[in-house]
N, C-alpha and C positions, 0 to 999 in steps of 0.2 A: 564468399563469406557463407557460411553454412545457415540453414533455416533456424537451429538454436541460438546462434550468435545473432541472428536478424530478432529473433524473439526476444532475446537477453536486451538488447538495446533499445527495442521498442518499448518493453516493460519500463527501462529506465527513462526514457523520454516522457511517458505518459506519465509515469510517478511523478516526474518533477512537475509537470502540467498541474496534475491532480493537487499535489502539494500547494502549488502556487495559487490555483482556485481557492483553496480552503483557508490560505491566508488572507486573501482578500478581505475577508470580514475585517480587519484591522485598519483598512484604508479608510472606512466609512463610520465613524462610531455609532454605537447604538443600532443604526440600520442593518450593520454588518452582523451583530449578534442574532437578529432576527432571520438572516440569510443563512445562519447556521443550523436552523431548524429543518429548512430545506435541503441543504447541501448534506448534513449529517447521515441520513438514510441512502442518499445516492452514492457517496462516498464509501459507505459500507458496503453497497452492492456492487461497485465498481471493485474495490478490494477484492471480494468474494469471485468475481469473474476473471480477474487478472491471475490469482493464486488459487489452485483448485486445493480440495483436500483439508483435512483438519488445520493446518496452518494457515489457510485462506480463511477459513470460518473464523478463527482466532483473531485473525487479524482485522478481518471486518468488524468483529465485536468491539474490539479496541478502538478502530478508527472510527466509529460510531459514538462513542464515550469521548474520545478526544475532540470531536468535532463539535458534540452536543455542550460539552460543559465550556463556558466562558474562559477565555483565558490560555486555553490549553492549544489553541489552533498553531501555535509556533511548532509544535511536534511534527517533523515531517512524516508522519507512518507510511506513505507509499515509498519513500526512500529509504526507511529503515528496513522494511519487508523485502525491497530489492537486495539491499546488502545481504540480509539474513538469507534469502534463496539463493543467490548467486556467488555470493563470496563464502559465506559460513558455512552453510549445507551443500552448495556446489563443490566445494573443496574437497568433500570426503568421497572416496570412492570405495564402494562396497566390493567385497571379494567373495566370489562365488565358487566353493568348492563342490565337485561332484564327487559321489560318493556311490561307488557301482556296486 
C-alpha cells in the first residue's frame, strides 16, 4: 500500500474518531454542552493540522462554529472534509501542458 493510501485511510479513521468524540456531548445532557467549549477549539486545531491550506483553514473555522453551537454536533465535519478532499477534490486530475 502506498504512503498516500496509508495517509488517506489514517485521516478517515482519525476523522471518524474525532466526529465520535464531538458527538459524545449528546450522551450527557447539560454537561456535554460545557464540554463543547473545550472540544471546539481542539477540533478546529486538529482540522487545520489534518488538512493543510485554505481548505483546512476554512474547515477548521466551520468545525469550531459547528462544535460551539449547541445541537450542531450531529454534523460529521471531519468525515465531510475527508470526502471533499479524497473523493471530490482528489478525483480531478490536473493536466500540465508544456510550452517550449
